[in-house]
Biotite code that builds the C-alpha atoms (Angstrom):
import biotite.structure as struc

atoms = struc.array([
    struc.Atom([41.805, 206.680, -85.010], chain_id="A", res_id=1, res_name="MET", atom_name="CA", element="C"),
    struc.Atom([42.707, 205.245, -88.356], chain_id="A", res_id=2, res_name="LYS", atom_name="CA", element="C"),
    struc.Atom([45.690, 205.870, -90.599], chain_id="A", res_id=3, res_name="SER", atom_name="CA", element="C"),
    struc.Atom([45.111, 207.196, -94.105], chain_id="A", res_id=4, res_name="ARG", atom_name="CA", element="C"),
    struc.Atom([47.125, 204.389, -95.690], chain_id="A", res_id=5, res_name="ILE", atom_name="CA", element="C"),
    struc.Atom([49.518, 201.707, -94.583], chain_id="A", res_id=6, res_name="GLN", atom_name="CA", element="C"),
    struc.Atom([52.931, 203.149, -93.744], chain_id="A", res_id=7, res_name="ASN", atom_name="CA", element="C"),
    struc.Atom([54.601, 204.071, -97.075], chain_id="A", res_id=8, res_name="PRO", atom_name="CA", element="C"),
    struc.Atom([57.914, 202.629, -95.870], chain_id="A", res_id=9, res_name="ALA", atom_name="CA", element="C"),
    struc.Atom([56.164, 199.253, -95.807], chain_id="A", res_id=10, res_name="VAL", atom_name="CA", element="C"),
    struc.Atom([54.107, 199.810, -98.956], chain_id="A", res_id=11, res_name="LEU", atom_name="CA", element="C"),
    struc.Atom([57.030, 200.616, -101.261], chain_id="A", res_id=12, res_name="VAL", atom_name="CA", element="C"),
    struc.Atom([59.242, 197.544, -101.695], chain_id="A", res_id=13, res_name="PRO", atom_name="CA", element="C"),
    struc.Atom([62.757, 197.886, -100.304], chain_id="A", res_id=14, res_name="GLY", atom_name="CA", element="C"),
    struc.Atom([62.243, 201.193, -98.503], chain_id="A", res_id=15, res_name="VAL", atom_name="CA", element="C"),
    struc.Atom([61.870, 199.845, -94.965], chain_id="A", res_id=16, res_name="LEU", atom_name="CA", element="C"),
    struc.Atom([65.017, 197.761, -95.334], chain_id="A", res_id=17, res_name="GLN", atom_name="CA", element="C"),
    struc.Atom([66.949, 200.739, -96.745], chain_id="A", res_id=18, res_name="SER", atom_name="CA", element="C"),
    struc.Atom([65.853, 203.039, -93.924], chain_id="A", res_id=19, res_name="LEU", atom_name="CA", element="C"),
    struc.Atom([66.711, 200.413, -91.323], chain_id="A", res_id=20, res_name="GLN", atom_name="CA", element="C"),
    struc.Atom([70.140, 199.821, -92.909], chain_id="A", res_id=21, res_name="ALA", atom_name="CA", element="C"),
    struc.Atom([70.847, 203.557, -92.847], chain_id="A", res_id=22, res_name="THR", atom_name="CA", element="C"),
    struc.Atom([69.825, 203.774, -89.194], chain_id="A", res_id=23, res_name="SER", atom_name="CA", element="C"),
    struc.Atom([72.045, 200.820, -88.306], chain_id="A", res_id=24, res_name="LEU", atom_name="CA", element="C"),
    struc.Atom([75.034, 202.455, -90.033], chain_id="A", res_id=25, res_name="ALA", atom_name="CA", element="C"),
    struc.Atom([74.381, 205.679, -88.085], chain_id="A", res_id=26, res_name="ILE", atom_name="CA", element="C"),
    struc.Atom([74.268, 203.729, -84.810], chain_id="A", res_id=27, res_name="GLU", atom_name="CA", element="C"),
    struc.Atom([77.718, 202.282, -85.535], chain_id="A", res_id=28, res_name="LYS", atom_name="CA", element="C"),
    struc.Atom([79.327, 205.747, -85.841], chain_id="A", res_id=29, res_name="ALA", atom_name="CA", element="C"),
    struc.Atom([80.068, 205.998, -82.127], chain_id="A", res_id=30, res_name="GLY", atom_name="CA", element="C"),
    struc.Atom([77.362, 208.257, -80.728], chain_id="A", res_id=31, res_name="LEU", atom_name="CA", element="C"),
    struc.Atom([75.918, 207.171, -77.387], chain_id="A", res_id=32, res_name="PRO", atom_name="CA", element="C"),
    struc.Atom([72.652, 205.257, -77.874], chain_id="A", res_id=33, res_name="LYS", atom_name="CA", element="C"),
    struc.Atom([70.862, 207.451, -75.371], chain_id="A", res_id=34, res_name="ARG", atom_name="CA", element="C"),
    struc.Atom([71.915, 210.582, -77.215], chain_id="A", res_id=35, res_name="THR", atom_name="CA", element="C"),
    struc.Atom([70.486, 209.180, -80.433], chain_id="A", res_id=36, res_name="LEU", atom_name="CA", element="C"),
    struc.Atom([67.235, 208.299, -78.704], chain_id="A", res_id=37, res_name="GLU", atom_name="CA", element="C"),
    struc.Atom([66.987, 211.745, -77.063], chain_id="A", res_id=38, res_name="LEU", atom_name="CA", element="C"),
    struc.Atom([67.487, 213.284, -80.514], chain_id="A", res_id=39, res_name="VAL", atom_name="CA", element="C"),
    struc.Atom([64.786, 211.036, -81.973], chain_id="A", res_id=40, res_name="HIS", atom_name="CA", element="C"),
    struc.Atom([62.390, 211.889, -79.168], chain_id="A", res_id=41, res_name="LEU", atom_name="CA", element="C"),
    struc.Atom([62.972, 215.653, -79.353], chain_id="A", res_id=42, res_name="ARG", atom_name="CA", element="C"),
    struc.Atom([62.546, 215.889, -83.131], chain_id="A", res_id=43, res_name="ALA", atom_name="CA", element="C"),
    struc.Atom([59.411, 213.759, -82.875], chain_id="A", res_id=44, res_name="SER", atom_name="CA", element="C"),
    struc.Atom([57.985, 216.038, -80.189], chain_id="A", res_id=45, res_name="GLN", atom_name="CA", element="C"),
    struc.Atom([58.608, 219.082, -82.390], chain_id="A", res_id=46, res_name="ILE", atom_name="CA", element="C"),
    struc.Atom([57.004, 217.412, -85.405], chain_id="A", res_id=47, res_name="ASN", atom_name="CA", element="C"),
    struc.Atom([54.040, 216.048, -83.459], chain_id="A", res_id=48, res_name="GLY", atom_name="CA", element="C"),
    struc.Atom([54.739, 212.445, -84.456], chain_id="A", res_id=49, res_name="CYS", atom_name="CA", element="C"),
    struc.Atom([52.880, 210.380, -81.877], chain_id="A", res_id=50, res_name="SER", atom_name="CA", element="C"),
    struc.Atom([54.212, 207.127, -83.348], chain_id="A", res_id=51, res_name="VAL", atom_name="CA", element="C"),
    struc.Atom([57.851, 208.154, -82.880], chain_id="A", res_id=52, res_name="CYS", atom_name="CA", element="C"),
    struc.Atom([57.287, 209.860, -79.514], chain_id="A", res_id=53, res_name="VAL", atom_name="CA", element="C"),
    struc.Atom([55.717, 206.610, -78.325], chain_id="A", res_id=54, res_name="ASP", atom_name="CA", element="C"),
    struc.Atom([58.422, 204.395, -79.804], chain_id="A", res_id=55, res_name="MET", atom_name="CA", element="C"),
    struc.Atom([61.463, 206.382, -78.701], chain_id="A", res_id=56, res_name="HIS", atom_name="CA", element="C"),
    struc.Atom([60.060, 206.931, -75.203], chain_id="A", res_id=57, res_name="SER", atom_name="CA", element="C"),
    struc.Atom([59.664, 203.165, -74.922], chain_id="A", res_id=58, res_name="GLN", atom_name="CA", element="C"),
    struc.Atom([63.200, 202.574, -76.185], chain_id="A", res_id=59, res_name="ILE", atom_name="CA", element="C"),
    struc.Atom([64.594, 205.051, -73.674], chain_id="A", res_id=60, res_name="LEU", atom_name="CA", element="C"),
    struc.Atom([62.688, 203.302, -70.871], chain_id="A", res_id=61, res_name="LYS", atom_name="CA", element="C"),
    struc.Atom([64.082, 199.940, -72.065], chain_id="A", res_id=62, res_name="MET", atom_name="CA", element="C"),
    struc.Atom([67.540, 201.519, -71.891], chain_id="A", res_id=63, res_name="GLN", atom_name="CA", element="C"),
    struc.Atom([66.805, 202.361, -68.234], chain_id="A", res_id=64, res_name="LYS", atom_name="CA", element="C"),
    struc.Atom([66.416, 206.104, -68.822], chain_id="A", res_id=65, res_name="GLU", atom_name="CA", element="C"),
    struc.Atom([65.106, 207.768, -65.678], chain_id="A", res_id=66, res_name="ASN", atom_name="CA", element="C"),
    struc.Atom([61.709, 209.420, -65.631], chain_id="A", res_id=67, res_name="ASP", atom_name="CA", element="C"),
    struc.Atom([62.984, 212.910, -64.799], chain_id="A", res_id=68, res_name="GLN", atom_name="CA", element="C"),
    struc.Atom([65.113, 213.052, -67.938], chain_id="A", res_id=69, res_name="ARG", atom_name="CA", element="C"),
    struc.Atom([62.441, 211.445, -70.092], chain_id="A", res_id=70, res_name="LEU", atom_name="CA", element="C"),
    struc.Atom([59.762, 213.892, -68.941], chain_id="A", res_id=71, res_name="TYR", atom_name="CA", element="C"),
    struc.Atom([62.110, 216.862, -69.357], chain_id="A", res_id=72, res_name="SER", atom_name="CA", element="C"),
    struc.Atom([63.233, 216.364, -72.955], chain_id="A", res_id=73, res_name="VAL", atom_name="CA", element="C"),
    struc.Atom([60.816, 218.989, -74.277], chain_id="A", res_id=74, res_name="ALA", atom_name="CA", element="C"),
    struc.Atom([62.175, 221.475, -71.717], chain_id="A", res_id=75, res_name="ALA", atom_name="CA", element="C"),
    struc.Atom([65.832, 220.400, -71.845], chain_id="A", res_id=76, res_name="TRP", atom_name="CA", element="C"),
    struc.Atom([67.160, 223.980, -71.784], chain_id="A", res_id=77, res_name="ARG", atom_name="CA", element="C"),
    struc.Atom([65.659, 224.574, -68.348], chain_id="A", res_id=78, res_name="ASP", atom_name="CA", element="C"),
    struc.Atom([66.256, 221.116, -66.872], chain_id="A", res_id=79, res_name="ALA", atom_name="CA", element="C"),
    struc.Atom([69.530, 220.260, -65.130], chain_id="A", res_id=80, res_name="PRO", atom_name="CA", element="C"),
    struc.Atom([69.429, 216.586, -66.143], chain_id="A", res_id=81, res_name="TYR", atom_name="CA", element="C"),
    struc.Atom([71.341, 216.668, -69.443], chain_id="A", res_id=82, res_name="PHE", atom_name="CA", element="C"),
    struc.Atom([75.052, 216.618, -70.175], chain_id="A", res_id=83, res_name="THR", atom_name="CA", element="C"),
    struc.Atom([76.764, 219.316, -72.201], chain_id="A", res_id=84, res_name="GLU", atom_name="CA", element="C"),
    struc.Atom([77.072, 216.902, -75.126], chain_id="A", res_id=85, res_name="ALA", atom_name="CA", element="C"),
    struc.Atom([73.372, 215.980, -74.947], chain_id="A", res_id=86, res_name="GLU", atom_name="CA", element="C"),
    struc.Atom([72.452, 219.665, -74.844], chain_id="A", res_id=87, res_name="ARG", atom_name="CA", element="C"),
    struc.Atom([74.548, 220.329, -77.946], chain_id="A", res_id=88, res_name="ALA", atom_name="CA", element="C"),
    struc.Atom([72.872, 217.399, -79.728], chain_id="A", res_id=89, res_name="ALA", atom_name="CA", element="C"),
    struc.Atom([69.399, 218.581, -78.703], chain_id="A", res_id=90, res_name="LEU", atom_name="CA", element="C"),
    struc.Atom([70.114, 222.155, -79.840], chain_id="A", res_id=91, res_name="ALA", atom_name="CA", element="C"),
    struc.Atom([71.348, 220.848, -83.187], chain_id="A", res_id=92, res_name="LEU", atom_name="CA", element="C"),
    struc.Atom([68.270, 218.628, -83.431], chain_id="A", res_id=93, res_name="THR", atom_name="CA", element="C"),
    struc.Atom([65.949, 221.577, -82.944], chain_id="A", res_id=94, res_name="GLU", atom_name="CA", element="C"),
    struc.Atom([67.818, 223.725, -85.481], chain_id="A", res_id=95, res_name="ALA", atom_name="CA", element="C"),
    struc.Atom([67.935, 221.019, -88.166], chain_id="A", res_id=96, res_name="VAL", atom_name="CA", element="C"),
    struc.Atom([64.299, 220.043, -87.557], chain_id="A", res_id=97, res_name="THR", atom_name="CA", element="C"),
    struc.Atom([63.089, 223.648, -87.747], chain_id="A", res_id=98, res_name="ARG", atom_name="CA", element="C"),
    struc.Atom([65.085, 224.758, -90.794], chain_id="A", res_id=99, res_name="LEU", atom_name="CA", element="C"),
    struc.Atom([62.620, 227.384, -91.969], chain_id="A", res_id=100, res_name="SER", atom_name="CA", element="C"),
    struc.Atom([62.022, 228.970, -88.556], chain_id="A", res_id=101, res_name="ASP", atom_name="CA", element="C"),
    struc.Atom([64.986, 231.351, -88.654], chain_id="A", res_id=102, res_name="ARG", atom_name="CA", element="C"),
    struc.Atom([67.084, 233.320, -91.101], chain_id="A", res_id=103, res_name="GLU", atom_name="CA", element="C"),
    struc.Atom([70.184, 231.272, -90.337], chain_id="A", res_id=104, res_name="GLU", atom_name="CA", element="C"),
    struc.Atom([68.717, 227.761, -89.934], chain_id="A", res_id=105, res_name="PRO", atom_name="CA", element="C"),
    struc.Atom([71.723, 226.232, -88.158], chain_id="A", res_id=106, res_name="VAL", atom_name="CA", element="C"),
    struc.Atom([73.588, 229.104, -86.502], chain_id="A", res_id=107, res_name="PRO", atom_name="CA", element="C"),
    struc.Atom([77.344, 228.854, -86.104], chain_id="A", res_id=108, res_name="ASP", atom_name="CA", element="C"),
    struc.Atom([76.920, 228.990, -82.323], chain_id="A", res_id=109, res_name="SER", atom_name="CA", element="C"),
    struc.Atom([74.867, 225.787, -82.352], chain_id="A", res_id=110, res_name="ILE", atom_name="CA", element="C"),
    struc.Atom([77.142, 224.065, -84.867], chain_id="A", res_id=111, res_name="TRP", atom_name="CA", element="C"),
    struc.Atom([80.324, 225.094, -83.046], chain_id="A", res_id=112, res_name="ASN", atom_name="CA", element="C"),
    struc.Atom([78.990, 223.890, -79.683], chain_id="A", res_id=113, res_name="ALA", atom_name="CA", element="C"),
    struc.Atom([78.328, 220.465, -81.188], chain_id="A", res_id=114, res_name="ALA", atom_name="CA", element="C"),
    struc.Atom([81.640, 220.439, -83.080], chain_id="A", res_id=115, res_name="ALA", atom_name="CA", element="C"),
    struc.Atom([83.531, 220.990, -79.818], chain_id="A", res_id=116, res_name="GLU", atom_name="CA", element="C"),
    struc.Atom([82.013, 217.860, -78.297], chain_id="A", res_id=117, res_name="LEU", atom_name="CA", element="C"),
    struc.Atom([81.681, 215.455, -81.221], chain_id="A", res_id=118, res_name="TYR", atom_name="CA", element="C"),
    struc.Atom([84.169, 214.182, -83.790], chain_id="A", res_id=119, res_name="SER", atom_name="CA", element="C"),
    struc.Atom([83.527, 214.877, -87.457], chain_id="A", res_id=120, res_name="GLU", atom_name="CA", element="C"),
    struc.Atom([82.211, 211.329, -87.946], chain_id="A", res_id=121, res_name="GLN", atom_name="CA", element="C"),
    struc.Atom([79.959, 211.675, -84.914], chain_id="A", res_id=122, res_name="GLU", atom_name="CA", element="C"),
    struc.Atom([78.676, 215.029, -86.200], chain_id="A", res_id=123, res_name="LEU", atom_name="CA", element="C"),
    struc.Atom([77.943, 213.411, -89.548], chain_id="A", res_id=124, res_name="GLY", atom_name="CA", element="C"),
    struc.Atom([76.078, 210.624, -87.794], chain_id="A", res_id=125, res_name="ALA", atom_name="CA", element="C"),
    struc.Atom([74.178, 213.142, -85.674], chain_id="A", res_id=126, res_name="LEU", atom_name="CA", element="C"),
    struc.Atom([73.060, 215.108, -88.760], chain_id="A", res_id=127, res_name="ILE", atom_name="CA", element="C"),
    struc.Atom([72.018, 211.884, -90.493], chain_id="A", res_id=128, res_name="LEU", atom_name="CA", element="C"),
    struc.Atom([70.152, 210.687, -87.376], chain_id="A", res_id=129, res_name="ALA", atom_name="CA", element="C"),
    struc.Atom([68.249, 213.970, -87.238], chain_id="A", res_id=130, res_name="ILE", atom_name="CA", element="C"),
    struc.Atom([67.455, 213.733, -90.954], chain_id="A", res_id=131, res_name="ALA", atom_name="CA", element="C"),
    struc.Atom([66.273, 210.129, -90.606], chain_id="A", res_id=132, res_name="MET", atom_name="CA", element="C"),
    struc.Atom([63.941, 210.804, -87.700], chain_id="A", res_id=133, res_name="ILE", atom_name="CA", element="C"),
    struc.Atom([62.522, 213.754, -89.623], chain_id="A", res_id=134, res_name="ASN", atom_name="CA", element="C"),
    struc.Atom([61.844, 211.399, -92.553], chain_id="A", res_id=135, res_name="VAL", atom_name="CA", element="C"),
    struc.Atom([59.971, 209.018, -90.263], chain_id="A", res_id=136, res_name="TRP", atom_name="CA", element="C"),
    struc.Atom([58.090, 211.898, -88.624], chain_id="A", res_id=137, res_name="ASN", atom_name="CA", element="C"),
    struc.Atom([56.966, 213.285, -91.962], chain_id="A", res_id=138, res_name="ARG", atom_name="CA", element="C"),
    struc.Atom([55.861, 209.880, -93.250], chain_id="A", res_id=139, res_name="VAL", atom_name="CA", element="C"),
    struc.Atom([53.942, 209.070, -90.067], chain_id="A", res_id=140, res_name="ASN", atom_name="CA", element="C"),
    struc.Atom([52.328, 212.484, -89.579], chain_id="A", res_id=141, res_name="VAL", atom_name="CA", element="C"),
    struc.Atom([51.265, 212.957, -93.212], chain_id="A", res_id=142, res_name="SER", atom_name="CA", element="C"),
    struc.Atom([49.638, 209.526, -93.348], chain_id="A", res_id=143, res_name="THR", atom_name="CA", element="C"),
    struc.Atom([48.228, 209.768, -89.808], chain_id="A", res_id=144, res_name="LYS", atom_name="CA", element="C"),
    struc.Atom([49.893, 206.608, -88.548], chain_id="A", res_id=145, res_name="GLN", atom_name="CA", element="C"),
    struc.Atom([48.483, 205.668, -85.147], chain_id="A", res_id=146, res_name="VAL", atom_name="CA", element="C"),
    struc.Atom([50.741, 205.416, -82.108], chain_id="A", res_id=147, res_name="ALA", atom_name="CA", element="C"),
    struc.Atom([50.982, 201.879, -80.823], chain_id="A", res_id=148, res_name="GLY", atom_name="CA", element="C"),
    struc.Atom([49.527, 200.249, -83.928], chain_id="A", res_id=149, res_name="GLU", atom_name="CA", element="C"),
    struc.Atom([52.951, 199.392, -85.305], chain_id="A", res_id=150, res_name="TRP", atom_name="CA", element="C"),
    struc.Atom([53.851, 197.458, -82.138], chain_id="A", res_id=151, res_name="ALA", atom_name="CA", element="C"),
    struc.Atom([50.890, 195.092, -81.985], chain_id="A", res_id=152, res_name="LYS", atom_name="CA", element="C"),
    struc.Atom([52.664, 192.148, -83.604], chain_id="A", res_id=153, res_name="SER", atom_name="CA", element="C"),
    struc.Atom([55.146, 189.939, -81.791], chain_id="A", res_id=154, res_name="GLU", atom_name="CA", element="C"),
    struc.Atom([57.650, 190.636, -84.580], chain_id="A", res_id=155, res_name="GLU", atom_name="CA", element="C"),
    struc.Atom([57.388, 194.402, -83.963], chain_id="A", res_id=156, res_name="ALA", atom_name="CA", element="C"),
    struc.Atom([57.815, 193.974, -80.206], chain_id="A", res_id=157, res_name="ARG", atom_name="CA", element="C"),
    struc.Atom([60.933, 191.862, -80.762], chain_id="A", res_id=158, res_name="GLN", atom_name="CA", element="C"),
    struc.Atom([62.268, 194.444, -83.220], chain_id="A", res_id=159, res_name="TRP", atom_name="CA", element="C"),
    struc.Atom([61.756, 197.189, -80.635], chain_id="A", res_id=160, res_name="LEU", atom_name="CA", element="C"),
    struc.Atom([63.512, 195.173, -77.949], chain_id="A", res_id=161, res_name="GLU", atom_name="CA", element="C"),
    struc.Atom([66.405, 194.484, -80.325], chain_id="A", res_id=162, res_name="ASN", atom_name="CA", element="C"),
    struc.Atom([66.604, 198.165, -81.220], chain_id="A", res_id=163, res_name="LEU", atom_name="CA", element="C"),
    struc.Atom([66.786, 199.130, -77.563], chain_id="A", res_id=164, res_name="ALA", atom_name="CA", element="C"),
    struc.Atom([69.582, 196.696, -76.765], chain_id="A", res_id=165, res_name="THR", atom_name="CA", element="C"),
    struc.Atom([71.888, 196.889, -79.790], chain_id="A", res_id=166, res_name="ARG", atom_name="CA", element="C"),
])
């Protein structure tokens, strides 16, 4: 497999740093790290982004996520391993990722379930996290970035480890 071009976030000066700064700000909003990673993984599964599925699965494993939960993310509705708050975040992730799949893209029932469990700032961070992972998914899928290629350098491996532990 070969990507069509180098990742555009690296090609266009300043973009990678801007995206990373946005992600860091989102992480500081108070959402549990695991919830953010579950959101990233679920959106990436929906969008078929092998790069992000690979990366966020690895991060979850580094955060000591258990295999049952990791393997069940795609079937979270039918798996007993997720908290009510995680379920609300995953439902919101699916709605925001699949905006054109239904007449009311983000139904009040999904929004209200999340709003009962997250503060307004946390909801804002959750929406931004979903938007950001969708940006990465669209960049990676459209340019056919190859899973694992990004992590071949020592710098990338250290970045991943840092991401998992911050």
